Steps between C-alpha positions, in 0.01 A plus 500: 500500500861592571734279696640664819854448365413716198390782732819476703729498198331774301348700781150512352232260395509647146858390451651851486856498629570704813816712471788381712540754785869408531617569146817711530454676166166638626646653819514880486742490795738274304481728196597796722767297683660373179476846337688635802777248440513602133518868600789424737693316230460789256576766762813327633750604230359854495530534876838325512633792293378731777634277778151455644266217585132546417401586860785755513383641166144561624637662817716728286201587281301588815786722620538666158129586527551646848838513668523487878224250570487308824550124493128464576402723208725304265346175626150630429596602146685184403289260710788364707518454875760684708679175586550441125589861421760554772763254370428610142555865596821409687637340181395807298673724755817287480486543120490877550151551354316618811565631847285402798456732796275504805247781498591771749137555604424126537794265563281199416483605135780460250508729198666384176670758280657450159873566470648674197576156358139392557362811332739458205382141447156633403625601155612146419188349657272712280580263212363194681125571456552566127698179458238303691223660293667372182519150648130500587390563140174665606369849433496751786119486537510122547785526751316770694182287507695194619676704768169640625335155501788341690513790746126461570543125534793543741318762708191281522707208621695711749175639644410145603818440702539824692 
């Protein structure tokens, strides 16, 4: 018969070890978190050449996809709240990349439009995804699968907090 200490230490009467639930290397969330830090470190020199931070870069990408979005529409696309976007957009406007204007039909909405300088930056920015792709050392099918998996994971998590 097994001693109660054996059960507590191993987790079973057969002596099989129970995995530690607080092992950092087993945390999916830590793998995503630390991968995000790695992405930021690799992106930084690429984005520094453009004069953009990563949040500014994703806002610019959203605007290159569809110029003239409202602040709310940008927030939905890049998953940032208005109180985070507003100061970011002010800095982008000061840099001459965008222009913000209240909508004439609804003064509560602010529309963001690319300036000539902002539109011209797209050509330089088009190199960034290629450069990042080379750093990732994965084929396009693997990257697409990872992107889809992470998007599904993110959407599932977000559905629990809304």
